[in-house]
C-alpha positions, 0 to 999 in steps of 0.5 A: 218533306214526306217520310217514306216507310217500308213495313216488314212483318209476316202477319198481314193484320199487323202490317195493315194496322201499322200502315193505317197508323203511319198513313194517317200521319200527314208527313208519312207515306208507306211505300211498301210492305214485306212479309219476310226478311228477304222480301224486305231487303229486295224492296228496300234496295228497290224503293229506297225508303227513309225508314224500314219498320222491321219485325224480328221473327219472320220466315226465310230471313229474320229481321236482325239478319235483314237489318244487317244486310240493309246497313247503308241502305235505309235506317231500320226501326225494330218493332217487335212483341218480344222484349228479349235481350238477345233480340235487343242486342242483336238488333243494335249490333246489326245497326238498327237505329231503334228498338220498340215494342209493339205495345207502343201507342200509335202517337209514340210509334209515329214520333219514333219513325220521325226521330229515326228519319231525322237521324236520331235513335231511340230505345223502348224505355222498358229496355234502356237501362238493362240494355246499356248495362249489358250491351256495354260489356259486350262492345268494348271500345277500341282505345286507340281511336277513342284517344283521338287517333281518328276523331277531330275535336269537333267530332269528339264534342258531337260524340259527347252530345250523343252520349248525353242522349241529345238529338241532332237538332239539340246538338246543332243548337248546343254546338252552334252549327247547322243540323246538316253539319251535325249529321255529317259529323255523326256519320263520319265519327260512326265510320271512324269508330266502326259503329253502325248507329248513334245508339251504338255511339251512345253506348260506346261513349258511356262505356269508355268515359265511365271508366274515367279514361 
């Protein structure tokens, strides 16, 4: 199965480099290039890529605002030069499936796109620890939902696996079910908890259960 990718970055040379890397992967196809956030939204809605590789700082409309507008349209992987908490938190609140720095090597970038296309999430290792510590303070869980008002027992099990950092494939193996079924449970629990990505779900789980409730 070919992964369809849209690359959004305002620097033509950077876009060309990213396209060269992704097109070199046998299972990927770059279906479009956008030079700003507004163009990224229009192209994503028209082309329906599996993954949008999105820069943060772009003219007309920034990458975080564009990510928010693309919720439900495509999975967004933020790729930026700026290791700034404001951008990290903003991107994940907007629903980004992952956050990587542009100093990521080519192989890691390709694998990150594959992970996001499979429905998994990731965060650049350099920002993970401080992200969870700080972001959990800003996104407090709605306790009535966490206490079971919305989640089925199976969805609770899937949430716990997400909180441990397991991928969909790993969850499927651990809970003895098909990976497609896992994706369905993930989608439903995100919707019930009012979350936009599995990264937010992992933080939600960590925040709630760290309090021993």
